[in-house]
Backbone as numpy.savetxt, mean C-alpha at the origin, in Angstrom:
# Nx Ny Nz CAx CAy CAz Cx Cy Cz
6.56 -19.43 -18.00 5.71 -18.24 -18.00 6.59 -17.00 -18.00
6.00 -15.86 -18.39 6.69 -14.59 -18.35 6.54 -13.94 -16.98
7.62 -13.31 -16.51 7.59 -12.64 -15.21 8.63 -11.53 -15.20
8.34 -10.49 -14.43 9.35 -9.47 -14.14 10.24 -10.02 -13.03
11.52 -9.81 -13.14 12.46 -10.30 -12.13 13.42 -9.17 -11.76
13.47 -8.84 -10.47 14.51 -7.94 -9.98 15.71 -8.82 -9.68
16.72 -8.74 -10.53 17.84 -9.68 -10.47 18.92 -9.24 -9.49
19.10 -7.94 -9.38 20.11 -7.35 -8.50 19.73 -5.90 -8.30
20.30 -5.22 -7.29 19.95 -3.82 -7.10 20.11 -3.01 -8.38
19.02 -2.36 -8.78 19.04 -1.52 -9.97 18.80 -2.26 -11.27
18.60 -3.58 -11.22 18.45 -4.35 -12.45 17.14 -5.14 -12.42
16.24 -4.84 -13.39 14.98 -5.57 -13.51 14.77 -5.92 -14.98
14.33 -7.15 -15.21 14.08 -7.62 -16.57 12.76 -8.37 -16.61
12.24 -8.56 -17.80 11.09 -9.44 -18.02 11.61 -10.65 -18.77
11.40 -11.82 -18.17 12.02 -13.03 -18.70 11.09 -14.22 -18.51
11.55 -15.39 -18.91 10.78 -16.63 -18.72 11.28 -17.35 -17.48
10.35 -17.73 -16.64 10.67 -18.47 -15.41 9.77 -19.71 -15.37
10.11 -20.70 -14.53 9.28 -21.91 -14.47 7.86 -21.60 -13.98
6.90 -22.36 -14.50 5.52 -22.23 -14.02 5.46 -22.64 -12.56
4.64 -21.95 -11.75 4.57 -22.28 -10.33 3.76 -23.56 -10.07
4.11 -24.24 -9.00 3.40 -25.44 -8.57 2.88 -25.20 -7.16
1.58 -25.40 -6.92 1.04 -25.12 -5.58 1.35 -26.23 -4.59
1.54 -25.82 -3.33 1.62 -26.79 -2.25 0.23 -27.26 -1.89
0.11 -28.15 -0.90 -1.19 -28.73 -0.56 -2.26 -27.70 -0.23
-1.88 -26.61 0.43 -2.85 -25.60 0.85 -2.67 -24.30 0.08
-2.21 -24.40 -1.14 -1.99 -23.23 -1.99 -2.80 -23.33 -3.27
-2.96 -22.18 -3.93 -3.62 -22.13 -5.23 -2.71 -21.41 -6.22
-2.93 -21.67 -7.49 -2.26 -20.92 -8.55 -3.25 -19.90 -9.10
-2.82 -18.65 -9.15 -3.66 -17.57 -9.63 -3.13 -17.07 -10.97
-3.99 -17.05 -11.98 -3.63 -16.38 -13.23 -3.83 -14.89 -13.01
-2.75 -14.15 -13.01 -2.79 -12.75 -12.60 -3.50 -11.91 -13.67
-4.49 -11.13 -13.23 -5.20 -10.23 -14.13 -4.57 -8.84 -14.13
-4.08 -8.42 -12.98 -3.45 -7.11 -12.86 -2.58 -7.09 -11.60
-1.49 -6.35 -11.69 -0.57 -6.23 -10.56 -0.15 -4.76 -10.43
-0.38 -4.19 -9.26 -0.05 -2.79 -9.06 1.40 -2.58 -8.66
1.93 -1.42 -9.02 3.28 -1.01 -8.60 3.17 -0.18 -7.33
4.19 -0.28 -6.49 4.16 0.35 -5.18 5.55 0.86 -4.84
5.62 1.81 -3.91 6.92 2.30 -3.47 7.80 1.20 -2.93
7.20 0.17 -2.35 7.98 -0.96 -1.86 8.77 -1.61 -2.99
8.18 -1.65 -4.19 8.89 -2.23 -5.33 10.16 -1.44 -5.66
10.09 -0.13 -5.48 11.28 0.69 -5.72 12.34 0.41 -4.67
11.92 0.19 -3.43 12.88 -0.14 -2.38 13.55 -1.49 -2.67
12.77 -2.45 -3.13 13.34 -3.75 -3.48 14.36 -3.58 -4.60
14.02 -2.75 -5.58 14.93 -2.49 -6.69 16.24 -1.87 -6.19
16.15 -1.11 -5.09 17.33 -0.50 -4.50 18.13 -1.47 -3.63
17.59 -2.69 -3.45 18.27 -3.67 -2.63 17.79 -3.70 -1.19
16.69 -2.99 -0.91 16.13 -2.97 0.44 14.91 -3.88 0.51
14.60 -4.32 1.74 13.40 -5.10 2.06 13.52 -6.57 1.71
13.84 -6.89 0.47 13.93 -8.30 0.10 15.25 -8.88 0.62
15.20 -9.95 1.40 16.44 -10.49 1.96 17.37 -11.06 0.91
16.80 -11.59 -0.17 17.63 -12.15 -1.23 17.06 -11.77 -2.59
17.95 -11.57 -3.53 17.60 -11.36 -4.92 18.26 -12.47 -5.72
17.68 -12.89 -6.83 16.54 -12.30 -7.54 15.20 -12.63 -6.90
14.18 -11.82 -7.24 12.81 -12.07 -6.80 11.85 -11.52 -7.84
10.73 -12.21 -8.00 9.64 -11.69 -8.81 8.83 -10.76 -7.93
8.77 -9.46 -8.23 8.05 -8.53 -7.37 6.54 -8.63 -7.60
5.81 -7.74 -6.94 4.37 -7.65 -7.15 3.59 -8.20 -5.98
3.22 -7.32 -5.05 2.44 -7.74 -3.88 1.01 -7.20 -3.92
0.66 -6.47 -4.97 -0.70 -5.96 -5.14 -1.30 -6.62 -6.38
-2.03 -7.71 -6.21 -2.52 -8.38 -7.42 -3.82 -9.14 -7.15
-4.49 -9.41 -8.25 -5.73 -10.18 -8.23 -5.80 -10.96 -9.53
-6.63 -12.00 -9.54 -6.75 -12.79 -10.74 -7.71 -13.95 -10.57
-7.57 -14.93 -11.41 -8.48 -16.09 -11.43 -7.74 -17.35 -11.01
-8.36 -18.13 -10.14 -7.76 -19.39 -9.69 -7.77 -20.38 -10.86
-6.57 -20.93 -11.15 -6.46 -21.89 -12.25 -5.84 -23.21 -11.80
-5.41 -23.27 -10.55 -4.83 -24.50 -10.03 -5.03 -24.61 -8.54
-5.26 -25.84 -8.06 -5.56 -26.06 -6.64 -4.58 -27.06 -6.05
-4.13 -26.78 -4.82 -3.36 -27.76 -4.08 -4.25 -28.92 -3.66
-3.62 -30.00 -3.26 -4.35 -31.24 -2.99 -5.31 -31.14 -1.82
-5.11 -30.17 -0.91 -5.94 -30.05 0.28 -6.83 -28.81 0.26
-6.97 -28.17 -0.89 -7.78 -26.95 -0.99 -9.23 -27.32 -1.30
-10.13 -26.88 -0.44 -11.57 -27.11 -0.66 -12.36 -25.80 -0.66
-11.74 -24.72 -0.19 -12.45 -23.46 -0.02 -12.68 -22.72 -1.33
-11.84 -22.96 -2.33 -11.94 -22.28 -3.62 -12.03 -23.31 -4.73
-12.48 -22.83 -5.88 -12.59 -23.69 -7.05 -11.92 -23.01 -8.24
-11.49 -23.81 -9.20 -10.95 -23.24 -10.43 -12.01 -22.34 -11.05
-11.59 -21.14 -11.44 -12.51 -20.17 -12.01 -12.91 -19.07 -11.04
-12.68 -19.28 -9.74 -12.97 -18.22 -8.77 -12.05 -17.04 -9.00
-12.61 -15.84 -8.89 -11.82 -14.62 -9.01 -11.46 -14.14 -7.60
-10.17 -13.88 -7.38 -9.72 -13.57 -6.02 -8.74 -12.39 -6.02
-8.73 -11.70 -4.91 -7.65 -10.76 -4.58 -6.79 -11.44 -3.52
-5.50 -11.14 -3.50 -4.56 -11.89 -2.67 -3.89 -10.98 -1.65
-4.06 -11.33 -0.37 -3.31 -10.69 0.71 -1.89 -11.25 0.68
-0.87 -10.41 0.46 0.48 -10.95 0.29 1.19 -11.33 1.59
0.62 -11.00 2.73 1.32 -11.17 4.01 1.50 -12.63 4.38
2.70 -12.98 4.80 3.02 -14.34 5.23 3.63 -14.29 6.62
3.00 -14.96 7.57 3.42 -14.91 8.96 3.80 -16.30 9.45
4.64 -16.35 10.49 5.02 -17.66 11.04 3.97 -18.20 12.01
3.18 -17.30 12.63 2.15 -17.68 13.61 2.73 -18.38 14.84
4.02 -18.22 15.07 4.67 -18.87 16.21 5.43 -17.91 17.11
5.94 -16.81 16.55 6.77 -15.90 17.34 5.91 -15.10 18.33
6.57 -14.37 19.17 5.89 -13.58 20.21 4.85 -12.65 19.60
5.21 -11.96 18.53 4.31 -10.96 17.96 3.10 -11.60 17.31
3.30 -12.71 16.62 2.16 -13.42 16.05 1.22 -13.90 17.16
1.81 -14.38 18.25 1.00 -14.96 19.32 0.19 -13.92 20.08
0.59 -12.64 19.99 -0.20 -11.59 20.65 -1.03 -10.81 19.63
-1.14 -11.34 18.39 -2.00 -10.72 17.40 -1.37 -9.59 16.61
-0.07 -9.41 16.71 0.63 -8.36 15.96 1.42 -9.01 14.81
0.72 -9.76 13.99 1.38 -10.56 12.96 2.20 -9.74 11.98
1.80 -8.49 11.74 2.56 -7.67 10.80 3.96 -7.34 11.32
4.22 -7.60 12.59 5.54 -7.40 13.17 6.27 -8.73 13.38
5.78 -9.76 12.73 6.32 -11.12 12.84 7.85 -11.13 12.71
8.49 -11.86 13.60 9.96 -11.98 13.54 10.42 -12.64 12.25
9.56 -13.44 11.64 9.90 -14.13 10.39 9.03 -13.62 9.24
8.64 -12.35 9.32 7.71 -11.77 8.35 8.23 -11.96 6.93
7.31 -12.40 6.07 7.60 -12.48 4.65 6.37 -11.98 3.90
6.52 -11.80 2.60 5.37 -11.36 1.80 5.55 -11.81 0.36
4.44 -12.21 -0.24 4.43 -12.53 -1.66 4.80 -11.26 -2.44
5.77 -11.38 -3.31 6.21 -10.23 -4.09 7.27 -9.40 -3.42
7.65 -9.78 -2.20 8.72 -9.08 -1.49 9.84 -10.05 -1.16
9.50 -11.13 -0.47 10.51 -12.13 -0.12 10.36 -13.42 -0.91
9.17 -13.64 -1.48 8.95 -14.80 -2.36 8.27 -14.30 -3.63
8.25 -15.14 -4.67 7.76 -14.71 -5.98 6.34 -14.16 -5.91
6.13 -13.04 -6.61 4.87 -12.33 -6.53 4.09 -12.28 -7.83
3.25 -11.24 -7.94 2.25 -11.15 -8.98 2.65 -10.41 -10.23
3.89 -9.97 -10.36 4.34 -9.34 -11.60 4.73 -10.45 -12.58
3.76 -11.30 -12.86 3.98 -12.50 -13.65 2.65 -12.97 -14.21
2.72 -13.92 -15.11 1.47 -14.47 -15.66 0.72 -15.29 -14.62
1.46 -15.96 -13.74 0.85 -16.79 -12.70 1.58 -16.58 -11.38
0.86 -16.75 -10.28 1.45 -16.63 -8.95 0.82 -17.66 -8.03
1.58 -18.08 -7.03 1.10 -19.02 -6.02 0.79 -18.26 -4.73
-0.31 -18.64 -4.08 -0.68 -18.01 -2.81 -1.36 -19.03 -1.91
-1.18 -18.91 -0.59 -1.95 -19.76 0.33 -3.44 -19.50 0.15
-4.23 -20.55 0.23 -5.67 -20.37 0.07 -6.22 -19.41 1.12
-5.62 -19.41 2.31 -6.09 -18.52 3.38 -5.88 -17.06 3.05
-5.02 -16.76 2.10 -4.73 -15.37 1.74 -5.59 -14.87 0.60
-6.45 -15.70 0.08 -7.27 -15.34 -1.09 -8.67 -14.93 -0.66
-9.13 -13.80 -1.15 -10.47 -13.31 -0.87 -11.26 -13.33 -2.17
-12.35 -14.09 -2.16 -13.18 -14.21 -3.37 -13.86 -12.87 -3.66
-13.88 -12.48 -4.92 -14.44 -11.20 -5.34 -15.90 -11.36 -5.76
-16.76 -10.42 -5.40 -18.14 -10.45 -5.89 -18.17 -10.18 -7.39
-19.26 -10.58 -8.01 -19.35 -10.53 -9.48 -19.19 -9.12 -10.04
-19.63 -8.10 -9.30 -19.61 -6.75 -9.87 -18.25 -6.08 -9.83
-17.27 -6.69 -9.15 -15.94 -6.10 -9.04 -15.08 -6.56 -10.21
-14.52 -5.60 -10.94 -13.61 -5.89 -12.05 -12.30 -6.44 -11.47
-11.90 -7.62 -11.88 -10.73 -8.25 -11.28 -9.46 -7.44 -11.53
-9.39 -6.70 -12.64 -8.21 -5.86 -12.88 -8.16 -4.69 -11.90
-9.32 -4.17 -11.52 -9.35 -3.08 -10.55 -9.00 -3.56 -9.14
-9.22 -4.85 -8.88 -9.05 -5.39 -7.53 -7.61 -5.39 -7.05
-6.66 -5.06 -7.92 -5.28 -4.88 -7.47 -5.19 -3.73 -6.47
-6.21 -2.87 -6.43 -6.23 -1.74 -5.48 -6.55 -2.18 -4.04
-7.02 -3.39 -3.86 -7.45 -3.80 -2.52 -6.28 -3.87 -1.54
-5.12 -4.35 -2.01 -3.98 -4.46 -1.09 -3.54 -3.10 -0.56
-3.30 -2.09 -1.40 -2.94 -0.79 -0.83 -4.05 -0.22 0.05
-5.30 -0.47 -0.32 -6.40 0.00 0.53 -6.34 -0.67 1.89
-5.96 -1.94 1.94 -5.86 -2.63 3.23 -4.77 -2.03 4.11
-3.72 -1.50 3.48 -2.68 -0.80 4.25 -3.22 0.50 4.83
-4.04 1.20 4.03 -4.65 2.45 4.51 -5.62 2.17 5.65
-6.38 1.08 5.55 -7.29 0.71 6.63 -6.50 0.44 7.90
-5.37 -0.25 7.77 -4.51 -0.47 8.94 -4.04 0.85 9.52
-3.71 1.82 8.66 -3.30 3.13 9.16 -4.35 3.78 10.02
-5.60 3.66 9.61 -6.68 4.26 10.40 -6.98 3.45 11.66
-6.69 2.16 11.64 -6.77 1.38 12.88 -5.79 1.94 13.91
-4.59 2.26 13.45 -3.57 2.79 14.34 -3.97 4.16 14.88
-4.55 4.98 14.01 -4.89 6.35 14.41 -5.99 6.42 15.46
-6.94 5.48 15.40 -8.09 5.57 16.30 -8.68 6.98 16.27
-8.94 7.47 15.06 -9.33 8.87 14.87 -10.61 9.24 15.63
-10.59 10.44 16.16 -11.78 11.00 16.82 -12.61 11.76 15.79
-13.91 11.76 15.98 -14.79 12.55 15.12 -14.41 14.03 15.23
-14.49 14.71 14.11 -14.24 16.15 14.13 -12.77 16.54 14.10
-11.88 15.63 13.77 -10.45 15.94 13.73 -10.11 16.74 12.47
-9.09 17.59 12.61 -8.54 18.31 11.47 -7.30 17.55 11.01
-7.32 17.15 9.74 -6.32 16.22 9.21 -5.47 16.89 8.13
-4.18 16.64 8.18 -3.26 17.11 7.15 -2.53 15.89 6.59
-2.58 15.73 5.27 -1.94 14.60 4.60 -0.85 15.13 3.68
0.36 14.58 3.85 1.47 14.89 2.95 1.50 13.83 1.86
1.33 14.26 0.62 1.40 13.35 -0.51 0.03 13.04 -1.07
-0.11 13.18 -2.40 -1.37 12.87 -3.06 -1.18 11.83 -4.15
-0.23 10.91 -3.90 -0.15 9.71 -4.72 -1.25 8.75 -4.29
-1.15 7.52 -4.70 -2.19 6.54 -4.41 -2.50 6.45 -2.92
-1.46 6.33 -2.10 -1.69 6.11 -0.67 -2.23 7.37 0.01
-1.73 8.53 -0.37 -2.26 9.76 0.21 -3.73 9.94 -0.15
-4.09 9.61 -1.40 -5.48 9.73 -1.82 -6.37 8.71 -1.11
-5.85 7.53 -0.86 -6.63 6.55 -0.10 -6.83 7.00 1.34
-5.79 7.58 1.94 -5.95 8.11 3.30 -6.98 9.23 3.31
-7.01 10.03 2.24 -8.01 11.08 2.10 -9.41 10.48 2.06
-9.61 9.47 1.25 -10.95 8.87 1.13 -11.41 8.27 2.46
-10.49 7.65 3.19 -10.88 7.09 4.48 -11.11 8.18 5.53
-10.35 9.26 5.45 -10.57 10.37 6.38 -11.97 10.95 6.20
-12.42 11.02 4.95 -13.77 11.53 4.66 -14.83 10.65 5.32
-14.52 9.37 5.49 -15.50 8.42 6.01 -15.32 8.14 7.49
-14.33 8.75 8.11 -14.13 8.55 9.55 -14.39 9.84 10.33
-15.15 10.73 9.75 -15.66 11.87 10.50 -14.71 13.04 10.66
-13.75 13.22 9.76 -12.86 14.38 9.85 -13.63 15.67 9.62
-13.27 16.71 10.39 -13.89 18.02 10.21 -13.31 18.73 8.99
-12.02 18.51 8.74 -11.38 19.07 7.56 -10.22 18.16 7.18
-9.91 18.14 5.87 -8.80 17.33 5.37 -8.03 18.18 4.37
-6.82 18.53 4.73 -5.94 19.30 3.85 -4.86 18.38 3.29
-4.47 18.62 2.03 -3.47 17.79 1.37 -2.40 18.69 0.77
-1.14 18.33 1.01 -0.03 19.07 0.41 0.81 18.11 -0.43
1.34 18.65 -1.52 2.17 17.85 -2.43 2.93 18.83 -3.31
4.12 18.44 -3.74 4.91 19.29 -4.64 4.57 19.01 -6.09
3.70 18.01 -6.33 3.30 17.64 -7.68 1.91 18.21 -7.97
1.81 19.31 -8.73 0.51 19.95 -8.96 -0.52 19.04 -9.60
-0.09 18.16 -10.51 -1.04 17.28 -11.19 -1.69 16.32 -10.19
-0.88 15.71 -9.33 -1.43 14.81 -8.33 -2.30 15.58 -7.34
-1.86 16.78 -7.00 -2.61 17.60 -6.04 -4.00 17.92 -6.58
-4.10 18.12 -7.88 -5.40 18.41 -8.48 -6.38 17.26 -8.29
-5.87 16.03 -8.29 -6.74 14.88 -8.06 -7.30 14.91 -6.64
-6.48 15.28 -5.68 -6.95 15.39 -4.30 -8.08 16.41 -4.21
-7.94 17.51 -4.94 -9.01 18.50 -4.94 -10.29 17.95 -5.54
-10.17 17.18 -6.61 -11.35 16.59 -7.24 -12.05 15.60 -6.32
-11.28 14.95 -5.45 -11.86 13.97 -4.54 -12.52 14.61 -3.31
-12.41 15.91 -3.20 -13.18 16.60 -2.17 -12.48 16.89 -0.88
-11.16 17.09 -0.91 -10.49 17.52 0.31 -10.84 18.99 0.58
-10.52 19.45 1.77 -10.88 20.81 2.16 -10.02 21.85 1.43
-8.69 21.63 1.47 -7.77 22.56 0.83 -6.58 21.78 0.28
-5.96 22.31 -0.77 -4.71 21.76 -1.28 -3.68 22.87 -1.34
-2.41 22.48 -1.23 -1.33 23.47 -1.30 -0.03 22.77 -1.63
0.91 23.54 -2.13 2.23 23.00 -2.43 3.08 22.88 -1.18
2.67 23.55 -0.11 3.36 23.42 1.18 2.37 23.71 2.29
2.61 23.14 3.46 1.72 23.37 4.60 1.76 24.82 5.04
2.88 25.49 4.79 3.01 26.89 5.18 1.94 27.74 4.51
1.57 27.39 3.27 0.56 28.16 2.54 -0.82 28.08 3.19
-1.06 27.04 3.95 -2.40 26.82 4.49 -2.69 27.66 5.73
-1.65 28.05 6.46 -1.84 28.93 7.60 -2.81 28.40 8.64
-2.44 27.29 9.28 -3.30 26.65 10.28 -2.74 26.94 11.67
-3.20 28.01 12.33 -2.68 28.31 13.67 -2.95 27.14 14.63
-1.93 26.73 15.33 -2.09 25.64 16.28 -1.89 24.27 15.69
-1.85 24.16 14.37 -1.57 22.89 13.74 -2.80 22.02 13.52
-2.55 20.76 13.18 -3.60 19.80 12.85 -3.65 18.69 13.91
-4.84 18.17 14.15 -5.00 17.09 15.12 -4.32 15.81 14.66
-4.40 15.56 13.36 -3.80 14.37 12.77 -2.97 14.79 11.57
-1.69 14.39 11.58 -0.81 14.64 10.44 -0.33 13.30 9.93
-0.51 13.06 8.64 -0.15 11.78 8.02 0.90 12.03 6.95
2.05 11.38 7.09 3.00 11.42 5.99 2.78 10.20 5.12
2.44 10.43 3.85 2.25 9.35 2.89 3.29 9.43 1.79
4.46 10.03 2.10 5.50 10.21 1.09 6.77 9.43 1.39
7.14 9.31 2.66 8.43 8.74 3.01 9.58 9.70 2.76
9.26 10.92 2.36 10.27 11.93 2.05 10.74 12.64 3.31
12.04 12.76 3.50 12.59 13.31 4.73 12.11 14.74 5.00
12.08 15.57 3.97 11.67 16.96 4.16 10.19 17.04 4.56
9.35 16.22 3.93 7.92 16.20 4.27 7.72 15.73 5.70
8.44 14.69 6.08 8.32 14.16 7.45 8.73 15.20 8.48
9.86 15.84 8.23 10.34 16.84 9.18 9.35 18.00 9.32
8.81 18.44 8.19 7.83 19.52 8.23 6.56 19.08 8.95
6.12 17.86 8.66 4.90 17.36 9.27 4.99 17.24 10.78
6.15 16.86 11.28 6.32 16.73 12.73 6.12 18.07 13.44
6.39 19.15 12.72 6.22 20.48 13.31 4.80 21.00 13.20
3.93 20.28 12.48 2.56 20.77 12.23 1.52 20.12 13.13
1.95 19.23 14.01 1.00 18.51 14.86 0.53 19.41 16.00
-0.79 19.48 16.18 -1.36 20.29 17.27 -1.11 19.62 18.62
-1.34 20.36 19.68 -1.27 19.78 21.03 -2.22 18.59 21.12
-1.75 17.54 21.76 -2.53 16.30 21.92 -2.81 15.63 20.59
-2.09 16.04 19.53 -2.31 15.48 18.21 -1.46 14.25 17.95
-1.63 13.69 16.74 -0.94 12.46 16.35 -0.28 12.63 15.01
0.96 12.17 14.93 1.68 12.10 13.65 1.80 10.64 13.27
1.30 10.29 12.07 1.38 8.92 11.58 2.40 8.83 10.46
3.44 8.03 10.66 4.39 7.74 9.61 3.84 6.57 8.79
3.24 6.92 7.67 2.57 5.94 6.81 3.40 5.65 5.57
4.06 6.66 5.01 4.91 6.45 3.85 6.16 5.68 4.22
6.71 4.96 3.25 7.89 4.13 3.48 9.14 4.89 3.06
10.03 5.10 4.01 11.27 5.82 3.75 12.41 4.86 3.45
13.48 5.40 2.87 14.72 4.64 2.76 15.25 4.37 4.17
16.04 3.33 4.30 16.59 2.98 5.60 17.34 4.15 6.24
18.03 4.95 5.42 18.90 5.99 5.96 18.17 7.28 6.32
16.89 7.39 6.02 16.15 8.62 6.28 16.01 8.87 7.78
16.26 10.10 8.19 16.12 10.48 9.60 15.34 11.78 9.72
14.80 12.01 10.91 14.12 13.27 11.22 14.44 13.62 12.67
14.28 14.89 12.99 14.59 15.38 14.34 13.29 15.74 15.06
13.18 15.28 16.30 12.01 15.62 17.11 12.48 16.28 18.41
11.55 17.02 19.01 11.82 17.66 20.30 11.17 16.83 21.40
11.94 16.08 22.18 11.35 15.28 23.25 10.52 16.11 24.23
10.98 17.34 24.51 10.22 18.17 25.44 8.84 18.49 24.88
8.79 18.83 23.59 7.50 19.16 22.98 6.58 17.94 23.00
7.12 16.76 22.71 6.30 15.55 22.75 5.72 15.36 24.14
6.57 15.56 25.17 6.12 15.43 26.56 5.12 16.52 26.93
5.50 17.75 26.67 4.73 18.89 27.16 3.38 19.03 26.46
3.32 18.64 25.19 2.08 18.80 24.42 1.36 17.46 24.19
1.86 16.43 24.81 1.26 15.09 24.71 1.00 14.68 23.26
2.05 14.79 22.46 1.98 14.44 21.05 2.31 12.95 20.88
1.57 12.31 20.03 1.81 10.90 19.71 2.45 10.79 18.34
3.54 10.03 18.27 4.19 9.73 17.00 4.13 8.22 16.83
3.52 7.78 15.74 3.32 6.35 15.56 3.52 5.97 14.11
3.53 4.67 13.86 3.71 4.16 12.51 2.68 3.10 12.17
2.61 2.78 10.90 1.67 1.76 10.44 2.41 0.87 9.44
2.55 -0.40 9.79 3.34 -1.32 8.97 2.43 -2.28 8.22
2.30 -2.07 6.92 1.64 -3.00 6.01 0.21 -3.32 6.43
-0.11 -4.61 6.51 -1.49 -5.07 6.67 -1.62 -5.84 7.99
-2.69 -5.58 8.71 -2.97 -6.38 9.91 -4.48 -6.48 10.09
-5.03 -7.66 9.86 -6.46 -7.91 10.03 -7.30 -6.87 9.29
-6.81 -6.42 8.14 -7.50 -5.34 7.44 -7.80 -5.68 5.98
-7.30 -6.79 5.48 -7.47 -7.09 4.05 -8.92 -7.38 3.70
-9.57 -8.22 4.50 -10.97 -8.55 4.20 -11.85 -7.31 4.30
-11.59 -6.47 5.29 -12.38 -5.24 5.42 -12.16 -4.32 4.23
-10.91 -4.25 3.76 -10.62 -3.44 2.59 -11.35 -3.98 1.36
-11.40 -5.30 1.23 -12.11 -5.90 0.10 -13.59 -5.54 0.14
-14.17 -5.55 1.34 -15.58 -5.20 1.47 -15.81 -3.72 1.16
-14.91 -2.86 1.65 -15.03 -1.44 1.35 -14.89 -1.19 -0.15
-13.96 -1.89 -0.77 -13.76 -1.72 -2.20 -15.00 -2.14 -2.98
-15.56 -3.28 -2.59 -16.77 -3.76 -3.26 -17.94 -2.80 -3.07
-17.91 -2.06 -1.94 -18.98 -1.11 -1.66 -18.76 0.24 -2.34
-17.62 0.39 -3.04 -17.39 1.61 -3.81 -16.67 2.72 -3.09
-15.86 2.39 -2.06 -15.17 3.44 -1.33 -14.15 4.17 -2.21
-13.65 3.49 -3.26 -12.72 4.10 -4.21 -13.29 4.01 -5.62
-12.96 4.99 -6.43 -13.30 4.95 -7.85 -12.04 4.55 -8.61
-11.97 3.31 -9.11 -10.77 2.87 -9.82 -10.39 3.76 -10.99
-11.37 4.40 -11.61 -11.08 5.27 -12.75 -10.25 6.48 -12.33
-10.38 6.88 -11.08 -9.58 7.98 -10.55 -8.21 7.48 -10.11
-8.19 6.34 -9.45 -6.96 5.88 -8.82 -5.98 5.25 -9.80
-6.47 4.51 -10.77 -5.58 3.85 -11.73 -5.40 4.78 -12.93
-4.19 5.28 -13.08 -3.93 6.22 -14.18 -3.33 5.54 -15.40
-2.65 4.41 -15.20 -1.99 3.74 -16.33 -2.15 2.23 -16.18
-2.47 1.57 -17.29 -2.52 0.11 -17.37 -1.56 -0.30 -18.49
-0.46 -0.94 -18.12 0.60 -1.24 -19.07 0.82 -2.75 -19.14
1.27 -3.26 -20.28 1.55 -4.69 -20.39 2.75 -5.09 -19.53
2.75 -6.34 -19.09 3.84 -6.85 -18.27 5.20 -6.65 -18.93
5.24 -6.75 -20.25 6.50 -6.59 -20.98 7.15 -5.23 -20.72
6.35 -4.25 -20.30 6.88 -2.91 -20.04 7.09 -2.66 -18.55
7.23 -3.71 -17.77 7.40 -3.54 -16.33 8.59 -2.63 -15.97
9.77 -2.81 -16.58 10.88 -1.90 -16.24 10.54 -0.43 -16.51
9.88 -0.17 -17.64 9.50 1.21 -17.96 8.42 1.72 -16.99
7.53 0.82 -16.58 6.49 1.21 -15.62 7.13 1.63 -14.29
8.15 0.89 -13.85 8.86 1.26 -12.63 9.52 2.63 -12.76
10.13 2.87 -13.92 10.76 4.18 -14.15 9.73 5.30 -14.10
8.59 5.07 -14.72 7.53 6.07 -14.73 7.02 6.33 -13.32
6.85 5.24 -12.55 6.39 5.39 -11.18 7.41 6.16 -10.34
8.68 5.82 -10.49 9.74 6.50 -9.73 9.80 7.98 -10.06
9.43 8.34 -11.28 9.45 9.74 -11.71 8.23 10.51 -11.24
7.30 9.83 -10.55 6.11 10.51 -10.04 5.07 10.81 -11.09
5.08 10.05 -12.17 4.13 10.28 -13.25 2.89 9.42 -13.05
1.74 10.07 -13.01 0.49 9.35 -12.84 0.20 9.04 -11.38
-0.77 8.14 -11.20 -1.15 7.74 -9.83 -0.81 6.25 -9.68
-1.81 5.40 -9.58 -1.51 3.97 -9.52 -1.27 3.44 -10.91
-0.15 2.76 -11.07 0.20 2.11 -12.33 0.04 0.62 -12.11
-0.70 -0.05 -13.00 -0.83 -1.49 -12.91 -0.32 -2.11 -14.21
0.25 -3.31 -14.07 0.68 -4.05 -15.25 -0.27 -5.21 -15.47
-0.48 -5.51 -16.72 -1.45 -6.54 -17.11 -0.70 -7.67 -17.82
-0.52 -8.80 -17.15 0.20 -9.92 -17.78 -0.53 -10.44 -19.03
């Protein structure tokens, strides 16, 4: 089968690899669409994946075409979205329900072969059957949405909060859509990319700006979300949190990225700084929200490219062009 392969840091090709074979409790999925994500860029840089080469792609959906010997929950022909998270279920963190912090954490498309291919293998437990009205190509959006749902689980947002989001790429826009549905009093979005920022405005945020300074919010925001992973955005956002407010590090930074905080201010103003790591008990809920229309795929997916153009799609994504880019095997 054809697959994209990150062979070494900075090197990605589309080549032929062996067809996958499912284990007893696994299924083979014919991939309909696979989304690109900032994590894929980190893998390309040699981060996150413990070993290379690897077939990337952790945001994907498709049709079941093969069943392991012990699979009874699904049938050939079922359309599914796939939660890429793989946990050991034995370590301390798994045993206390914090599986996303698993000591042996792995993920399809990160540490094992993923969905940037014609076919992918997944545990049956990780597959969520799609209702008939959901387009399977659009369902690649469910995985990033599940990460956003996890972010809001961490926030425990109060009704009437004033929210500031850094970044209007896919994840920033998803955080915007969820903020609208969790009772925010206002939602402001900042981004240095005017084209992406315009999409945030179309989705109904309160205000948009190229910098938070332009917004002039005396006292700051109750909730500040970084959805960029950019050091300058993070540093600025930490200074915009109101008293008793929360800063959520949602965007994924390079390992070397640092920011400076004032311990006294955190103490004196009771500021919370927290993070949200991938998916935790949120994939099924995201699938239900997606089926209910929480996102408009026509807004979120800006480019649909053939798998053969995966290297070019990564370049386009890295350049900040468009919103969600998906490849179609």
